[in-house]
C-alpha positions as CSV (number, residue, x, y, z in Angstrom):
1,M,-0.7,-7.0,4.1
2,L,-0.6,-7.2,8.0
3,S,2.4,-9.5,8.0
4,I,4.1,-7.0,6.4
5,F,2.9,-4.0,7.8
6,P,1.4,-4.5,11.2
7,K,-1.6,-2.6,12.7
8,D,1.0,-0.5,14.7
9,H,3.5,0.1,11.6
10,V,4.7,3.4,11.3
11,D,6.5,5.1,8.2
12,K,9.7,6.8,8.3
13,E,8.4,10.1,9.6
14,G,6.7,8.3,12.7
15,S,3.0,8.5,11.3
16,P,0.6,5.6,11.4
17,F,0.9,3.5,8.5
18,W,-2.7,2.5,8.4
19,S,-4.2,6.1,8.6
20,G,-6.2,8.4,6.1
21,P,-7.6,6.6,3.4
22,K,-5.3,3.3,4.0
23,R,-7.6,1.2,6.7
24,A,-6.0,-1.6,8.0
25,P,-7.5,-5.2,6.7
26,S,-9.3,-7.6,9.1
27,H,-10.0,-11.1,9.1
28,I,-13.7,-12.5,8.5
29,E,-14.3,-16.0,9.4
30,F,-16.1,-17.9,6.3
31,D,-20.0,-18.5,7.2
32,A,-22.1,-21.0,5.3
33,N,-25.1,-19.7,6.7
34,N,-24.2,-15.9,5.9
35,E,-25.6,-15.1,2.5
36,T,-23.5,-12.4,1.4
37,H,-20.7,-14.7,2.2
38,V,-22.0,-17.4,0.0
39,E,-22.9,-15.2,-2.6
40,F,-19.4,-13.7,-2.8
41,I,-17.9,-17.1,-3.3
42,M,-20.5,-17.7,-6.1
43,S,-19.6,-14.6,-7.7
44,Y,-16.0,-15.2,-7.8
45,A,-16.2,-18.7,-8.5
46,N,-18.2,-18.2,-11.9
47,L,-15.9,-15.0,-12.8
48,V,-13.1,-17.6,-12.7
49,A,-15.0,-20.5,-14.4
50,F,-16.0,-17.9,-17.1
51,G,-12.4,-17.0,-17.9
52,L,-11.3,-20.3,-17.9
53,S,-13.9,-21.4,-20.0
54,I,-15.3,-24.3,-17.6
55,P,-19.3,-24.5,-16.9
56,E,-20.4,-22.1,-14.3
57,C,-22.6,-23.2,-11.1
58,R,-25.8,-20.8,-10.2
59,D,-27.1,-23.4,-7.7
60,I,-26.3,-21.5,-4.3
61,N,-27.5,-24.5,-2.2
62,K,-24.7,-26.6,-3.8
63,I,-22.1,-23.8,-3.4
64,R,-22.9,-23.5,-0.2
65,E,-22.5,-27.3,0.6
66,M,-19.1,-27.5,-1.1
67,A,-18.0,-23.9,0.6
68,A,-18.9,-25.6,4.0
69,S,-17.1,-28.5,3.2
70,A,-14.1,-27.4,2.0
71,Q,-10.7,-27.9,4.1
72,V,-8.4,-25.1,4.0
73,K,-5.0,-25.0,5.2
74,P,-4.2,-22.3,7.6
75,Y,-2.6,-19.2,6.2
76,V,1.0,-18.8,6.7
77,P,2.4,-15.4,6.0
78,K,5.8,-15.1,4.1
79,K,8.5,-13.5,5.3
80,I,9.4,-10.5,2.8
81,K,10.8,-6.9,3.3
82,V,9.0,-4.1,1.3
83,K,10.6,-0.9,0.7
84,L,8.2,2.1,0.5
85,P,8.7,5.2,-1.8
86,G,11.1,7.2,0.0
87,E,12.3,4.7,2.3
88,E,15.0,3.0,0.2
89,E,18.6,3.5,1.8
90,N,20.5,6.4,0.4
91,K,23.7,4.9,-1.1
92,N,26.0,7.8,-0.5
93,Q,29.0,6.0,-1.8
94,E,31.6,7.2,-4.3
95,P,31.1,6.5,-8.0
96,E,33.4,3.8,-9.0
97,P,36.7,5.0,-10.6
98,A,36.4,4.1,-14.6
99,A,38.4,1.2,-15.9
100,P,41.7,2.2,-17.8
101,E,39.6,1.2,-20.9
102,D,37.0,3.1,-20.3
103,E,39.4,6.2,-19.8
104,E,40.8,5.5,-23.1
105,L,37.3,5.6,-25.0
106,L,36.4,8.5,-23.1
107,V,39.3,10.7,-24.3
108,Q,39.2,9.2,-27.9
109,L,35.3,10.3,-28.1
């Protein structure tokens, strides 16, 4: 999200994008010694395992060991452009003239 909408991003009115109920996400480093981090990993992994009908693992020490030893590639954000509602470009173009065969069909109708 931050690669598309940086913390200083403003909308078309010039108001900060990250304001009101929208809060900018922040990066958290995984800590295998933090009980909350390990419990989140265990819960999420077991939800995915249940959904895929594979055996779940409830041994928190084994989860901690696997998570601590996991090698994760650094995140590289994709370069994409997102148009928000109301920010679409107005295409003030003349409608294309009807083709001759379309005009004949309209006259017949």
